[in-house]
C-alpha positions in Angstrom: 89.7 146.1 90.6 90.9 143.0 92.5 94.5 142.9 93.6 96.3 140.0 95.2 99.4 139.6 97.3 101.3 136.3 97.5 103.3 135.9 100.7 105.1 133.2 102.7 103.2 133.9 105.9 101.9 136.6 108.2 104.6 136.8 110.8 105.5 140.1 112.4 108.3 140.9 110.0 109.1 143.9 107.7 107.8 142.5 104.4 104.6 141.2 105.8 103.9 144.4 107.8 104.3 146.7 104.8 102.3 144.3 102.5 99.4 144.4 104.9 99.7 148.2 105.2 99.6 148.4 101.4 96.5 146.1 101.2 94.8 148.2 103.8 95.6 151.4 101.9 94.2 150.0 98.7 91.0 148.8 100.3 90.5 152.2 101.7 90.8 153.6 98.2 88.0 151.2 97.1 89.9 148.3 95.7 89.5 144.6 96.7 92.6 143.0 98.1 93.3 139.3 98.8 96.3 137.8 100.6 97.4 134.4 99.6 99.9 132.8 101.9 101.9 129.6 101.6 101.6 128.5 105.2 99.5 129.1 108.3 102.0 131.1 110.4 100.2 134.2 111.5 100.9 136.8 114.2 99.7 139.9 112.4 96.1 141.1 112.6 94.4 141.4 109.3 93.2 144.8 108.1 89.4 145.3 107.6 88.0 144.0 104.3 91.2 142.2 103.4 90.6 138.5 102.6 93.2 135.9 103.6 93.6 132.5 101.8 96.1 130.0 103.2 97.4 127.3 100.9 98.6 125.1 103.8 102.1 124.4 102.4 104.0 124.1 105.7 107.1 122.6 104.1 110.2 124.7 103.3 110.3 125.7 99.6 113.4 126.4 97.7 114.0 127.2 94.0 114.8 123.6 93.3 111.5 122.4 94.7 109.3 125.4 93.7 108.1 123.9 90.4 106.4 121.1 92.3 104.0 123.7 93.8 103.0 125.4 90.5 100.1 123.2 89.7 98.7 123.5 93.2 99.0 127.3 93.2 97.3 127.6 89.8 94.5 125.3 91.0 94.1 127.3 94.2 94.1 130.6 92.2 91.4 129.2 89.9 89.2 128.4 92.9 89.6 132.0 94.2 88.9 133.8 90.9 85.5 134.3 89.4 84.6 135.3 85.8 83.2 138.6 87.0 86.1 139.4 89.3 89.5 138.0 88.3 92.8 139.3 89.7 94.2 142.3 87.8 97.6 141.7 89.4 99.2 139.6 92.1 102.3 141.0 93.8 104.6 138.2 95.0 106.7 139.6 97.9 108.8 136.7 99.3 111.7 134.7 97.8 109.7 131.5 98.1 106.6 132.9 96.3 108.8 134.4 93.6 110.4 131.0 93.1 107.0 129.5 92.4 105.7 132.2 90.0 109.0 132.1 88.1 107.7 128.9 86.5 104.4 130.5 85.4 103.9 132.5 82.2 101.4 135.1 83.4 102.1 138.8 83.3 99.8 139.5 86.2 102.2 137.8 88.6 104.6 140.5 89.6 108.0 139.8 91.0 108.6 142.1 94.0 112.1 142.6 95.5 112.3 143.8 99.2 116.0 143.0 99.8 119.2 143.9 98.0 121.3 141.1 96.5 124.1 143.6 95.7 126.3 142.9 98.7 126.1 139.1 98.5 126.6 139.2 94.7 129.8 141.4 95.0 131.2 139.0 97.5 130.8 135.9 95.3 133.6 134.4 93.1 133.2 134.5 89.3 131.6 131.1 89.1 129.0 131.8 91.8 128.3 135.2 90.2 127.6 133.4 86.9 125.3 130.9 88.7 123.4 133.6 90.4 122.9 135.6 87.2 121.6 132.5 85.4 119.2 131.6 88.2 117.9 135.2 88.8 117.5 135.7 85.0 115.2 132.6 85.0 113.2 134.0 87.9 112.4 137.4 86.3 112.2 136.2 82.7 109.0 137.6 81.2 108.0 139.3 84.5 107.2 142.8 85.6 109.5 143.6 88.5 108.8 146.0 91.4 111.7 147.1 93.6 111.3 148.9 96.9 114.3 151.1 96.4 116.2 152.7 93.4 119.4 150.9 94.6 117.7 147.5 94.0 116.4 148.7 90.6 119.8 149.9 89.5 121.3 146.5 90.4 118.6 144.6 88.4 119.0 147.0 85.4 122.8 146.6 85.5 122.8 142.8 85.1 119.4 141.6 83.9 117.9 144.3 81.5 117.4 141.7 78.7 115.1 139.4 80.8 112.3 141.3 82.5 109.3 143.0 80.9 109.8 146.1 83.0 111.4 147.2 86.3 110.0 149.9 88.5 110.6 151.4 91.9 107.8 151.9 94.3 108.6 152.7 98.0 106.9 150.9 100.9 103.8 152.7 102.3 103.6 154.3 105.7 100.4 155.5 107.4 102.0 158.4 109.1 99.0 159.5 111.2 98.3 156.0 112.4 102.0 155.4 113.4 102.0 158.6 115.4 98.7 157.7 117.1 99.9 154.2 118.0 103.1 155.6 119.5 101.0 157.3 122.2 100.0 154.0 123.7 101.9 152.6 126.7 104.8 150.3 125.7 104.1 146.6 126.0 107.5 146.0 127.6 109.3 147.4 130.6 112.0 149.9 129.4 115.0 151.6 130.9 114.9 155.3 131.3 117.5 155.9 128.5 118.1 153.4 125.7 119.1 152.8 122.1 116.7 150.6 120.2 117.2 148.0 117.4 114.2 146.4 115.7 114.6 143.5 113.3 115.2 139.9 112.7 118.1 138.4 114.6 119.9 137.1 111.6 123.3 137.6 109.9 122.0 140.3 107.6 121.2 142.7 110.5 124.8 142.5 111.8 123.7 142.8 115.5 127.2 141.6 116.7 128.7 144.9 115.3 126.0 146.8 117.1 126.9 145.1 120.4 130.6 145.9 119.9 129.6 149.5 119.2 127.5 149.7 122.4 130.6 148.5 124.4 132.6 151.4 123.0 130.2 154.2 123.7 131.2 156.9 126.2 127.9 156.6 128.0 126.5 153.4 129.7 123.2 153.7 127.8 121.2 150.5 127.4 120.4 148.7 124.2 116.8 147.4 123.7 116.5 144.7 121.0 113.1 144.0 119.6 113.4 140.9 117.4 113.5 137.2 117.0 115.7 134.8 115.1 118.2 132.0 115.2 121.0 134.1 116.5 119.4 135.2 119.8 121.4 132.9 122.0 124.7 133.9 120.3 123.8 137.6 120.7 123.2 137.0 124.4 126.5 135.2 124.7 128.3 138.0 122.8 126.9 140.6 125.2 128.3 138.7 128.1 131.8 138.4 126.5 131.7 142.2 125.8 130.7 142.9 129.4 127.5 144.6 128.5 124.9 141.9 129.3 123.4 144.1 132.0 122.8 146.8 129.4 121.3 144.6 126.7 117.6 143.7 126.8 116.0 141.4 124.2 112.2 141.3 123.7 110.3 139.4 120.9 108.5 141.2 118.1 105.2 142.9 119.1 102.3 144.3 117.2 103.0 147.9 118.3 106.7 148.7 118.6 106.0 152.4 118.0 105.9 153.5 121.7 109.3 151.8 122.2 110.8 153.5 119.1 109.4 156.9 120.1 110.8 156.8 123.6 114.3 155.7 122.4 117.1 158.2 122.3 118.2 156.7 119.0 117.3 153.8 116.7 120.4 152.0 115.3 120.9 149.9 112.3 124.2 148.3 111.4 123.0 146.0 108.6 125.2 144.4 105.9 122.4 145.0 103.4 118.7 146.0 103.3 116.0 146.7 100.8 114.2 149.7 102.2 114.6 149.6 106.0 111.2 150.2 107.4 112.3 151.0 111.0 114.4 154.0 109.9 111.4 155.6 108.3 109.1 154.8 111.3 111.7 156.3 113.7 111.9 159.5 111.7 108.1 159.8 111.6 108.2 159.6 115.4 111.0 162.3 115.7 113.5 159.7 117.0 117.1 160.1 115.9 118.6 157.3 113.9 122.0 156.0 112.9 122.5 153.6 110.0 125.4 152.1 108.1 125.3 153.1 104.4 124.6 149.6 103.3 123.0 148.6 100.0 120.2 149.5 99.7 117.8 152.0 101.1 119.4 154.1 103.9 121.0 156.5 101.5 117.6 157.1 99.8 115.9 157.7 103.1 118.6 159.8 104.8 118.9 162.6 102.4 119.5 166.4 102.7 119.5 167.3 106.4 119.1 163.7 107.4 122.4 162.7 105.8 124.1 163.3 109.1 122.6 160.0 110.4 124.4 157.9 107.8 127.9 156.4 108.3 130.2 154.9 105.6 131.9 152.5 108.0 131.7 149.2 109.7 134.3 150.1 112.3 132.7 149.8 115.8 134.9 152.6 117.2 133.8 155.1 114.4 130.2 154.1 114.7 130.3 154.6 118.5 131.7 158.1 118.0 128.9 158.8 115.5 126.3 157.6 118.0 127.9 159.6 120.8 127.6 162.7 118.6 123.9 162.0 117.7 123.0 161.4 121.3 124.1 165.0 122.0 122.0 166.4 119.1 119.0 168.2 120.5 117.7 169.5 117.2 114.2 168.5 116.1 114.0 166.2 113.1 112.4 167.5 109.9 110.4 164.6 108.6 108.5 166.4 105.9 110.4 164.6 103.2 109.5 161.3 104.8 105.8 162.2 104.7 106.1 163.3 101.0 107.9 160.2 99.8 106.4 157.4 101.8 102.8 158.3 102.8 100.4 155.4 102.2 98.0 157.3 99.9 100.8 158.4 97.5 102.2 154.8 97.4 98.8 153.3 96.8 98.2 155.6 93.8 101.6 154.5 92.4 100.6 150.9 92.6 97.3 151.6 90.8 99.1 153.6 88.1 101.6 150.7 87.7 98.8 148.2 87.1 97.0 150.5 84.6 100.2 151.5 82.7 101.3 147.9 82.3 97.9 147.0 80.8 97.2 144.4 83.4 
């Protein structure tokens, strides 16, 4: 069976990382996997036996312009396919790639959703909500849809049930043993003795300004290590100065192996406005690192269940979040990550993808 993944690029970002992890899992299971990217941006190392094909589309692609690239994509796909080994399914994982496949009538092209639109939708006026529903309906019309959390699936089912062919939830895969092994390597960056860590893009969605305000209200003078890149880096630096915590905030760019940094942290914090299925929470728990996350849509409440629910907070008030973090920092109990292993291990997720392909008759 030949399986494709359609991505924007191969930068060190959450969607790309989990997609490569899935491709690696499926090749280990004996399936052929191909990555098709729109542009040449690449920081990630390719897994063994995974083929990479770059379309060379360096321009920014929006829904308005996506139809212009349909012919080129289909032509490129035709060159890659052979009569004896066509693609059984191609999973499109970025907004730009989903925009392109929305204009193609082919059930093998799967619309994958890695981020929740629930928050932004609920904050639109009635006209913008109508516009969003019309456009999103066009994007998933006649498509099988795969969501990385049940919260995303519920949102899609609530507003768009008449448009898609099917909608399923399959969690992102995690190679638990490999993550633990990589965490034993020396950190690539110099780190303070005690610190809280944030890993993610420096964009509005991640709400890092709230995290900075929270750090300024903690009882302790613990440092914050930020691993990330994005357009808000300079503003984040300026905000730390205004709050008087610039000497406690360290910003490093993304790296190939953040696990030693996550493992050594006293806590991993996430104050996002919205998510899909936040990878870093799962990775931290695998490494027995305490976490704290806002109960944003979607994902955290599906990860932090049972005994892990204590790491979830229903507030965006910096004072309340700071109190929560102070309490967690005092918690010496070992984390039970057995539920994480059961729900998110690579082999289990890989089998679910194969089952999905077979059940849909692709």
